[in-house]
C-alpha positions in Angstrom: 86.9 52.0 53.5 84.0 49.8 52.7 82.3 50.5 56.0 81.7 53.8 57.6 84.3 55.1 60.0 83.3 54.4 63.5 82.3 57.3 65.7 80.7 57.3 69.1 77.6 58.9 67.6 77.1 56.0 65.3 77.8 53.3 67.8 78.7 54.2 71.4 81.5 52.1 72.9 82.8 52.1 76.5 85.0 55.1 77.2 87.7 52.9 78.8 88.0 50.9 75.6 88.3 54.0 73.3 90.8 55.5 75.8 92.9 52.3 75.9 93.1 52.2 72.1 94.0 55.9 72.0 96.7 55.4 74.7 98.3 52.5 72.7 98.2 54.7 69.6 99.8 57.8 71.2 96.5 59.7 71.5 94.8 59.2 68.1 92.6 56.6 66.5 93.9 55.1 63.3 91.7 54.1 60.4 92.0 50.4 61.4 90.7 51.4 64.9 87.7 53.1 63.3 86.8 49.8 61.6 87.4 47.6 64.6 85.4 49.8 67.0 82.2 48.6 65.4 82.6 45.6 67.6 83.5 46.0 71.2 84.8 42.4 71.8 86.9 42.6 68.6 88.4 46.0 69.5 89.1 45.1 73.1 90.7 41.8 72.3 92.7 43.3 69.4 94.0 46.1 71.5 95.4 43.8 74.1 96.7 41.1 71.7 98.3 43.4 69.2 99.9 45.5 71.9 101.6 42.3 73.1 102.7 41.3 69.6 103.9 44.8 68.7 105.6 45.8 71.9 106.1 43.0 74.4 108.0 40.3 72.5 111.7 40.3 73.1 112.5 38.7 69.7 114.3 41.0 67.3 111.9 43.9 66.3 113.8 44.2 63.0 113.1 40.6 62.1 109.4 40.8 63.2 108.9 44.0 61.2 110.6 42.4 58.2 108.2 39.5 58.4 105.3 41.9 58.7 106.5 43.9 55.7 106.8 40.7 53.7 103.2 39.8 54.6 102.0 43.3 53.7 103.6 43.3 50.2 102.4 39.7 49.4 98.8 40.4 50.4 98.5 43.9 49.0 97.9 45.3 52.4 99.2 48.8 51.6 98.0 50.1 55.0 100.1 47.5 56.8 103.2 48.3 54.7 102.6 52.1 55.2 102.8 51.6 59.0 105.4 48.9 59.3 108.1 49.9 56.8 108.9 53.0 59.0 108.9 50.6 62.0 111.4 48.3 60.2 113.7 51.3 59.5 113.4 52.5 63.1 114.4 49.0 64.3 117.8 49.2 62.4 116.5 48.0 59.1 117.6 49.8 55.9 115.9 51.2 52.9 118.2 49.0 50.8 116.8 45.9 52.6 113.2 47.1 52.0 114.0 47.7 48.3 115.6 44.2 48.1 112.5 42.7 49.7 110.1 44.5 47.3 112.2 43.5 44.2 112.4 39.9 45.4 108.7 39.5 46.0 107.9 40.8 42.5 110.0 37.9 41.0 110.0 34.7 43.0 108.5 35.1 46.4 108.8 31.5 47.6 112.5 31.2 46.9 115.3 32.5 49.0 116.2 36.1 48.2 119.7 36.5 46.7 120.2 40.2 47.3 123.5 41.3 48.9 121.6 43.9 50.8 120.1 41.2 52.9 121.9 39.1 55.6 121.4 35.4 56.0 118.8 35.7 58.8 116.9 38.3 56.9 116.7 36.0 53.8 115.4 33.2 56.0 112.7 35.4 57.6 111.5 36.7 54.2 111.3 33.1 52.8 109.6 31.9 56.0 107.0 34.7 56.0 106.4 34.1 52.2 105.8 30.4 52.7 103.5 31.0 55.7 101.5 33.6 53.8 101.3 31.9 50.4 101.3 28.2 51.1 100.7 28.1 54.8 102.9 25.0 55.2 106.6 25.8 55.6 109.2 23.5 54.0 111.1 21.3 56.5 114.5 22.5 55.2 113.6 26.1 55.7 112.4 25.5 59.2 115.6 23.6 60.0 117.7 26.5 58.7 115.7 28.9 60.8 116.2 26.7 63.9 119.9 27.0 63.4 119.6 30.8 63.7 116.9 31.3 66.3 115.9 29.6 69.6 112.5 28.1 70.2 111.1 31.2 71.9 112.2 33.4 69.0 110.7 31.0 66.4 107.4 31.0 68.3 107.4 34.8 68.5 108.4 35.4 64.9 105.8 32.9 63.7 103.1 34.6 65.8 104.0 38.0 64.5 103.8 36.8 60.9 100.6 34.9 61.5 99.0 37.8 63.3 99.8 40.2 60.5 98.4 37.8 57.9 95.1 38.1 59.9 95.5 41.9 60.0 96.2 42.0 56.2 93.0 40.1 55.5 90.9 42.5 57.5 92.6 45.5 55.9 92.2 44.3 52.4 88.6 43.0 52.8 87.4 46.2 54.4 89.6 48.4 52.1 91.2 50.2 55.0 93.4 53.0 53.6 96.4 54.7 55.2 95.8 57.9 57.1 96.5 61.0 55.2 
């Protein structure tokens, strides 16, 4: 990591904040937490917001995680992919789908994937996440196709997850946060 790992000796933070982050993480701090804890307002806001995006949205976890994995691969955020590929698998995704995603993104990331391992909605989510990540603006035809598959709330939540993890990727890559060993 380009900055030192945060410790309470280097920069004390309120115990309630550190405990809230540990509670969300199942008891341990991750390397990303050790970067964010250098700023109390960032760490506090992040913990609340990312908890909501990760665990409180009713939109398909599988589709959200697929969008996040797409962002991670496109931005080179290895830490993000390291943490979210297993979450995608736990949300009923398959290794074949992850392999198809990786192969597709190496070739033509803005076009629709054509792998038989991916269903129609998965192909749309990958293309949507790729356009949001690489060109920011999403083609009208793609958005119309997505609207045929998802309701308005689902589109807002999927878009928010993809946008949020674009932010996360930029922090991870800029600070060179590496996966835990």
